[in-house]
PDB file as gemmi writes it, atoms N, CA and C in Angstrom:
CRYST1    1.000    1.000    1.000  90.00  90.00  90.00 P 1                      
ATOM      1  N   MET A   1    -131.157-187.740-194.077  1.00  0.00           N  
ATOM      2  CA  MET A   1    -130.488-188.929-194.564  1.00  0.00           C  
ATOM      3  C   MET A   1    -129.307-188.565-195.473  1.00  0.00           C  
ATOM      4  N   THR A   2    -129.432-187.512-196.247  1.00  0.00           N  
ATOM      5  CA  THR A   2    -128.341-187.158-197.154  1.00  0.00           C  
ATOM      6  C   THR A   2    -127.115-186.652-196.396  1.00  0.00           C  
ATOM      7  N   ALA A   3    -127.315-186.026-195.251  1.00  0.00           N  
ATOM      8  CA  ALA A   3    -126.177-185.531-194.471  1.00  0.00           C  
ATOM      9  C   ALA A   3    -125.365-186.686-193.901  1.00  0.00           C  
ATOM     10  N   LEU A   4    -126.013-187.796-193.630  1.00  0.00           N  
ATOM     11  CA  LEU A   4    -125.305-188.951-193.063  1.00  0.00           C  
ATOM     12  C   LEU A   4    -124.327-189.571-194.051  1.00  0.00           C  
ATOM     13  N   ARG A   5    -124.527-189.338-195.327  1.00  0.00           N  
ATOM     14  CA  ARG A   5    -123.587-189.865-196.327  1.00  0.00           C  
ATOM     15  C   ARG A   5    -122.238-189.174-196.243  1.00  0.00           C  
ATOM     16  N   TRP A   6    -122.209-187.952-195.765  1.00  0.00           N  
ATOM     17  CA  TRP A   6    -120.975-187.172-195.726  1.00  0.00           C  
ATOM     18  C   TRP A   6    -120.154-187.420-194.470  1.00  0.00           C  
ATOM     19  N   VAL A   7    -120.728-188.032-193.467  1.00  0.00           N  
ATOM     20  CA  VAL A   7    -120.016-188.255-192.203  1.00  0.00           C  
ATOM     21  C   VAL A   7    -118.763-189.113-192.383  1.00  0.00           C  
ATOM     22  N   PRO A   8    -118.822-190.259-193.075  1.00  0.00           N  
ATOM     23  CA  PRO A   8    -117.584-191.042-193.244  1.00  0.00           C  
ATOM     24  C   PRO A   8    -116.488-190.277-193.988  1.00  0.00           C  
ATOM     25  N   LEU A   9    -116.867-189.488-194.965  1.00  0.00           N  
ATOM     26  CA  LEU A   9    -115.891-188.681-195.685  1.00  0.00           C  
ATOM     27  C   LEU A   9    -115.255-187.653-194.761  1.00  0.00           C  
ATOM     28  N   GLY A  10    -116.060-187.045-193.925  1.00  0.00           N  
ATOM     29  CA  GLY A  10    -115.537-186.065-192.976  1.00  0.00           C  
ATOM     30  C   GLY A  10    -114.608-186.689-191.955  1.00  0.00           C  
ATOM     31  N   VAL A  11    -114.956-187.859-191.489  1.00  0.00           N  
ATOM     32  CA  VAL A  11    -114.104-188.555-190.524  1.00  0.00           C  
ATOM     33  C   VAL A  11    -112.776-188.934-191.168  1.00  0.00           C  
ATOM     34  N   ALA A  12    -112.825-189.422-192.396  1.00  0.00           N  
ATOM     35  CA  ALA A  12    -111.590-189.779-193.097  1.00  0.00           C  
ATOM     36  C   ALA A  12    -110.718-188.551-193.316  1.00  0.00           C  
ATOM     37  N   THR A  13    -111.329-187.432-193.645  1.00  0.00           N  
ATOM     38  CA  THR A  13    -110.579-186.195-193.826  1.00  0.00           C  
ATOM     39  C   THR A  13    -109.937-185.742-192.512  1.00  0.00           C  
ATOM     40  N   ALA A  14    -110.684-185.819-191.440  1.00  0.00           N  
ATOM     41  CA  ALA A  14    -110.144-185.411-190.138  1.00  0.00           C  
ATOM     42  C   ALA A  14    -108.972-186.284-189.727  1.00  0.00           C  
ATOM     43  N   LEU A  15    -109.084-187.573-189.946  1.00  0.00           N  
ATOM     44  CA  LEU A  15    -107.995-188.466-189.571  1.00  0.00           C  
ATOM     45  C   LEU A  15    -106.767-188.258-190.445  1.00  0.00           C  
ATOM     46  N   SER A  16    -106.983-187.980-191.734  1.00  0.00           N  
ATOM     47  CA  SER A  16    -105.823-187.769-192.593  1.00  0.00           C  
ATOM     48  C   SER A  16    -105.137-186.444-192.290  1.00  0.00           C  
ATOM     49  N   LEU A  17    -105.901-185.434-191.934  1.00  0.00           N  
ATOM     50  CA  LEU A  17    -105.301-184.138-191.604  1.00  0.00           C  
ATOM     51  C   LEU A  17    -104.662-184.128-190.223  1.00  0.00           C  
ATOM     52  N   SER A  18    -105.024-185.072-189.394  1.00  0.00           N  
ATOM     53  CA  SER A  18    -104.428-185.079-188.057  1.00  0.00           C  
ATOM     54  C   SER A  18    -102.950-185.438-188.093  1.00  0.00           C  
ATOM     55  N   ALA A  19    -102.484-185.981-189.207  1.00  0.00           N  
ATOM     56  CA  ALA A  19    -101.074-186.332-189.338  1.00  0.00           C  
ATOM     57  C   ALA A  19    -100.244-185.185-189.914  1.00  0.00           C  
ATOM     58  N   CYS A  20    -100.865-184.081-190.285  1.00  0.00           N  
ATOM     59  CA  CYS A  20    -100.135-182.950-190.850  1.00  0.00           C  
ATOM     60  C   CYS A  20     -99.404-182.200-189.740  1.00  0.00           C  
ATOM     61  N   GLY A  21     -98.183-181.833-190.009  1.00  0.00           N  
ATOM     62  CA  GLY A  21     -97.407-181.057-189.054  1.00  0.00           C  
ATOM     63  C   GLY A  21     -96.089-181.733-188.730  1.00  0.00           C  
ATOM     64  N   HIS A  22     -95.222-180.978-188.084  1.00  0.00           N  
ATOM     65  CA  HIS A  22     -93.890-181.482-187.756  1.00  0.00           C  
ATOM     66  C   HIS A  22     -93.739-181.838-186.284  1.00  0.00           C  
ATOM     67  N   ASN A  23     -94.587-181.274-185.433  1.00  0.00           N  
ATOM     68  CA  ASN A  23     -94.487-181.588-184.009  1.00  0.00           C  
ATOM     69  C   ASN A  23     -95.884-181.830-183.450  1.00  0.00           C  
ATOM     70  N   MET A  24     -95.955-182.162-182.183  1.00  0.00           N  
ATOM     71  CA  MET A  24     -97.235-182.538-181.588  1.00  0.00           C  
ATOM     72  C   MET A  24     -98.255-181.404-181.641  1.00  0.00           C  
ATOM     73  N   GLU A  25     -97.826-180.182-181.382  1.00  0.00           N  
ATOM     74  CA  GLU A  25     -98.760-179.063-181.381  1.00  0.00           C  
ATOM     75  C   GLU A  25     -99.374-178.847-182.752  1.00  0.00           C  
ATOM     76  N   GLN A  26     -98.554-178.939-183.797  1.00  0.00           N  
ATOM     77  CA  GLN A  26     -99.072-178.746-185.149  1.00  0.00           C  
ATOM     78  C   GLN A  26    -100.018-179.860-185.556  1.00  0.00           C  
ATOM     79  N   ARG A  27     -99.686-181.096-185.202  1.00  0.00           N  
ATOM     80  CA  ARG A  27    -100.562-182.221-185.542  1.00  0.00           C  
ATOM     81  C   ARG A  27    -101.885-182.129-184.791  1.00  0.00           C  
ATOM     82  N   ALA A  28    -101.833-181.772-183.522  1.00  0.00           N  
ATOM     83  CA  ALA A  28    -103.061-181.636-182.740  1.00  0.00           C  
ATOM     84  C   ALA A  28    -103.908-180.480-183.265  1.00  0.00           C  
ATOM     85  N   ALA A  29    -103.270-179.385-183.655  1.00  0.00           N  
ATOM     86  CA  ALA A  29    -104.013-178.232-184.161  1.00  0.00           C  
ATOM     87  C   ALA A  29    -104.683-178.532-185.498  1.00  0.00           C  
ATOM     88  N   SER A  30    -103.974-179.187-186.406  1.00  0.00           N  
ATOM     89  CA  SER A  30    -104.583-179.499-187.699  1.00  0.00           C  
ATOM     90  C   SER A  30    -105.694-180.534-187.541  1.00  0.00           C  
ATOM     91  N   GLY A  31    -105.523-181.486-186.637  1.00  0.00           N  
ATOM     92  CA  GLY A  31    -106.586-182.445-186.369  1.00  0.00           C  
ATOM     93  C   GLY A  31    -107.799-181.782-185.743  1.00  0.00           C  
ATOM     94  N   ALA A  32    -107.565-180.847-184.832  1.00  0.00           N  
ATOM     95  CA  ALA A  32    -108.670-180.139-184.197  1.00  0.00           C  
ATOM     96  C   ALA A  32    -109.430-179.283-185.196  1.00  0.00           C  
ATOM     97  N   LEU A  33    -108.728-178.640-186.087  1.00  0.00           N  
ATOM     98  CA  LEU A  33    -109.381-177.814-187.100  1.00  0.00           C  
ATOM     99  C   LEU A  33    -110.241-178.664-188.024  1.00  0.00           C  
ATOM    100  N   ALA A  34    -109.696-179.764-188.484  1.00  0.00           N  
ATOM    101  CA  ALA A  34    -110.465-180.646-189.363  1.00  0.00           C  
ATOM    102  C   ALA A  34    -111.664-181.236-188.629  1.00  0.00           C  
ATOM    103  N   GLY A  35    -111.466-181.625-187.386  1.00  0.00           N  
ATOM    104  CA  GLY A  35    -112.573-182.174-186.609  1.00  0.00           C  
ATOM    105  C   GLY A  35    -113.656-181.151-186.343  1.00  0.00           C  
ATOM    106  N   ALA A  36    -113.271-179.910-186.106  1.00  0.00           N  
ATOM    107  CA  ALA A  36    -114.252-178.858-185.859  1.00  0.00           C  
ATOM    108  C   ALA A  36    -115.098-178.583-187.093  1.00  0.00           C  
ATOM    109  N   VAL A  37    -114.488-178.657-188.250  1.00  0.00           N  
ATOM    110  CA  VAL A  37    -115.237-178.444-189.486  1.00  0.00           C  
ATOM    111  C   VAL A  37    -116.248-179.560-189.693  1.00  0.00           C  
ATOM    112  N   VAL A  38    -115.861-180.776-189.360  1.00  0.00           N  
ATOM    113  CA  VAL A  38    -116.722-181.930-189.599  1.00  0.00           C  
ATOM    114  C   VAL A  38    -117.809-182.062-188.541  1.00  0.00           C  
ATOM    115  N   ALA A  39    -117.447-181.994-187.267  1.00  0.00           N  
ATOM    116  CA  ALA A  39    -118.406-182.336-186.227  1.00  0.00           C  
ATOM    117  C   ALA A  39    -118.483-181.324-185.087  1.00  0.00           C  
ATOM    118  N   GLY A  40    -118.021-180.126-185.298  1.00  0.00           N  
ATOM    119  CA  GLY A  40    -118.132-179.106-184.263  1.00  0.00           C  
ATOM    120  C   GLY A  40    -117.157-179.320-183.114  1.00  0.00           C  
ATOM    121  N   PRO A  41    -117.527-178.891-181.919  1.00  0.00           N  
ATOM    122  CA  PRO A  41    -116.618-178.972-180.772  1.00  0.00           C  
ATOM    123  C   PRO A  41    -116.180-180.399-180.428  1.00  0.00           C  
ATOM    124  N   VAL A  42    -117.087-181.332-180.539  1.00  0.00           N  
ATOM    125  CA  VAL A  42    -116.729-182.720-180.240  1.00  0.00           C  
ATOM    126  C   VAL A  42    -115.716-183.226-181.262  1.00  0.00           C  
ATOM    127  N   GLY A  43    -115.902-182.865-182.510  1.00  0.00           N  
ATOM    128  CA  GLY A  43    -114.950-183.248-183.549  1.00  0.00           C  
ATOM    129  C   GLY A  43    -113.585-182.629-183.328  1.00  0.00           C  
ATOM    130  N   ALA A  44    -113.563-181.421-182.783  1.00  0.00           N  
ATOM    131  CA  ALA A  44    -112.282-180.767-182.502  1.00  0.00           C  
ATOM    132  C   ALA A  44    -111.497-181.541-181.452  1.00  0.00           C  
ATOM    133  N   VAL A  45    -112.186-182.020-180.445  1.00  0.00           N  
ATOM    134  CA  VAL A  45    -111.513-182.795-179.394  1.00  0.00           C  
ATOM    135  C   VAL A  45    -111.004-184.114-179.960  1.00  0.00           C  
ATOM    136  N   VAL A  46    -111.831-184.777-180.759  1.00  0.00           N  
ATOM    137  CA  VAL A  46    -111.425-186.051-181.357  1.00  0.00           C  
ATOM    138  C   VAL A  46    -110.253-185.845-182.317  1.00  0.00           C  
ATOM    139  N   GLY A  47    -110.290-184.792-183.117  1.00  0.00           N  
ATOM    140  CA  GLY A  47    -109.203-184.510-184.049  1.00  0.00           C  
ATOM    141  C   GLY A  47    -107.899-184.194-183.343  1.00  0.00           C  
ATOM    142  N   ALA A  48    -107.977-183.419-182.268  1.00  0.00           N  
ATOM    143  CA  ALA A  48    -106.771-183.100-181.499  1.00  0.00           C  
ATOM    144  C   ALA A  48    -106.199-184.360-180.859  1.00  0.00           C  
ATOM    145  N   SER A  49    -107.069-185.208-180.367  1.00  0.00           N  
ATOM    146  CA  SER A  49    -106.607-186.472-179.781  1.00  0.00           C  
ATOM    147  C   SER A  49    -105.952-187.356-180.829  1.00  0.00           C  
ATOM    148  N   ALA A  50    -106.541-187.406-182.012  1.00  0.00           N  
ATOM    149  CA  ALA A  50    -105.937-188.209-183.095  1.00  0.00           C  
ATOM    150  C   ALA A  50    -104.574-187.657-183.477  1.00  0.00           C  
ATOM    151  N   GLY A  51    -104.433-186.336-183.515  1.00  0.00           N  
ATOM    152  CA  GLY A  51    -103.130-185.746-183.806  1.00  0.00           C  
ATOM    153  C   GLY A  51    -102.093-186.081-182.763  1.00  0.00           C  
ATOM    154  N   ALA A  52    -102.501-186.102-181.506  1.00  0.00           N  
ATOM    155  CA  ALA A  52    -101.558-186.464-180.432  1.00  0.00           C  
ATOM    156  C   ALA A  52    -101.162-187.928-180.527  1.00  0.00           C  
ATOM    157  N   VAL A  53    -102.099-188.797-180.870  1.00  0.00           N  
ATOM    158  CA  VAL A  53    -101.807-190.215-181.011  1.00  0.00           C  
ATOM    159  C   VAL A  53    -100.867-190.459-182.187  1.00  0.00           C  
ATOM    160  N   VAL A  54    -101.114-189.758-183.293  1.00  0.00           N  
ATOM    161  CA  VAL A  54    -100.242-189.902-184.463  1.00  0.00           C  
ATOM    162  C   VAL A  54     -98.827-189.481-184.101  1.00  0.00           C  
ATOM    163  N   ASN A  55     -98.689-188.410-183.327  1.00  0.00           N  
ATOM    164  CA  ASN A  55     -97.357-187.956-182.919  1.00  0.00           C  
ATOM    165  C   ASN A  55     -96.659-189.006-182.063  1.00  0.00           C  
ATOM    166  N   THR A  56     -97.385-189.614-181.164  1.00  0.00           N  
ATOM    167  CA  THR A  56     -96.808-190.637-180.285  1.00  0.00           C  
ATOM    168  C   THR A  56     -96.393-191.852-181.082  1.00  0.00           C  
ATOM    169  N   VAL A  57     -97.195-192.238-182.038  1.00  0.00           N  
ATOM    170  CA  VAL A  57     -96.883-193.419-182.855  1.00  0.00           C  
ATOM    171  C   VAL A  57     -95.667-193.168-183.746  1.00  0.00           C  
ATOM    172  N   LYS A  58     -95.546-191.943-184.271  1.00  0.00           N  
ATOM    173  CA  LYS A  58     -94.415-191.638-185.154  1.00  0.00           C  
ATOM    174  C   LYS A  58     -93.087-191.607-184.420  1.00  0.00           C  
ATOM    175  N   LYS A  59     -93.105-191.403-183.107  1.00  0.00           N  
ATOM    176  CA  LYS A  59     -91.866-191.399-182.323  1.00  0.00           C  
ATOM    177  C   LYS A  59     -91.442-192.813-182.165  1.00  0.00           C  
TER     178      LYS A  59                                                      
END                                                                             
């Protein structure tokens, strides 16, 4: 039960880090790294996807 308290914080961190970088590759990489730390391989995919979406929205 105590581990579940940290999940929202981890998700917020992954989403905020997915916007770091100057181009799509950097944003996807930082999102993937943050997602991997939070939720493993599945989090890495979600973080990379969020970074790609942030890049598309910023254009």
